[in-house]
N, C-alpha and C positions, 0 to 999 in steps of 0.2 A: 525166326519167329513164326510161330502158327497163326494162320489167319483163316477166318471160317465165317461164311454167310451162307446159312443153312436154316430154312424155315420149315416146320411141320406144323400143319393145322388140322383139325377135324371139327366140322361144323355143317351148318344148313346152308344151303344156297337160297339166296334172297330173292333173285330173280331168274327167268329164263336168260341163258347165255346170249351175249351179243357175239355173232360171228361175221368176221368180215376177212377180206384177202387185201394184202398189200399190193397194191396196182403194179408196180414195175416187177416185183418177183412171184407174184401170185400165191404168197405164202399164207397159209392161214392164221388167224389171231382170233382167239375165244377169249372174253373178258366176263366177269359175273362178279358180283359181291357175295362174300361169305361171312357168316356169323357165328362166332365162338363164345360162349357163355360159361360163367365161372359163377358158382354160388357160394354163398357165406351166411353166418346166421348173425344176425344184427345185436344190439344190447339186449332187446328184448327176447332175443332167441328166435326171432321171425327168419323165415329163410329169404334171403335176396339174391337177386339175379343181377348180374352185371354183363352185358353184352357188347363185344368189340366187333366192328365191321371190318372186313379186310378186302382190298381190290386184289382179285388173282388174275393172271394173265398166263393164256397157254399159246404156244407158237409151234407151227409145224404140224406134223401128224398126230400129235397129242391134242392140239387145238381142235381139228378135226372130230377126233373121237369124243372129246369133252363136248363139243357143240351138237353132236349127235345123240349122247348117252345123257346128260346133265340136263336136269330141269328143276325149276323153281321148287324147293322144298326137298330137294336130294341130300341125304346124309352122305358126306364126302370126307376122304382123307387125302390132303395133297401135301407134296414136297417140292419146295423151290428155295428161291434165295430172294431177298430184299433188294429192291432196285427202285431209285428215283429217279423221274423224267423231270426236264426243266424245259420250259419255252417261254418266249417272250411275247408279251402282248400290249396293248397299248396301255394298260394299266399298270405293267410292269412285269417282272417274272413270276411266272407260276410252278408249282411244284405238284408232283403226283407221287405218292409212296404207294408202291405194289408189289405182290409177291410174284414173280416170275417162276412160274410151275414147270416142272420138268416131269412129273407124273402125278397120277391120281388113282384113287380106288373107291368106287361106291359101296358103303360100309352098311346100308340100311336097304331095307325095302323100298322100290320106286316110289315116287310121291303118290301116284295114283293108284298104290297097291297097299293092301293091308298086309301084316306080316301071316304068312300062310305056311304050314308045314306041308300042306298037300301038293305045292307047287313043286314041279321037277326041279331037281337040284341044278341041270343044265341051264335052265330058264333064270335061276336066280344069279348064277355065275356069269351068265353070257356078257362079254365085253366088259368084266367089272375091273379088271387090272390092266393098267395102261401105261405104257412108259413113253418117253420123247422120240425115241429113233434119232436118226440122223437130220440135222436140219441146220441152216445158216445160224450163226451166232447171233444173239439178240441185240438189236440196235434200237434203243429207245427213240431216237430221233425218227425212225421210220413211221412212227404213228402218235 
């Protein structure tokens, strides 16, 4: 039987990434929220927007690159898988649903730049395509 857990999202970053390192392993972890929007016309023919917010997490070398390159407002394409973290609190069990990303690509101009055809193409493409590389397997209990 085929099992597949694959997520592909493209949207806008809601805030600057949170970058930290797991104390024992010194592995980088970067998190941020990603907004994806869908549009439709209602009964009156007016355009409506529905926005979903996704928690995305990067780990290892990709996390370091994401922390350095991604900013609030960035238009980004990510791939990864759905994960659910659980932990106990005094109020009971808590859950977090996240997308554990293994790669990303910036797909629009930097948030502080206007689209400009006069910019050199090397500057537009510098650091744009990043993949995960080799890093330890994700353990949601570590953070």
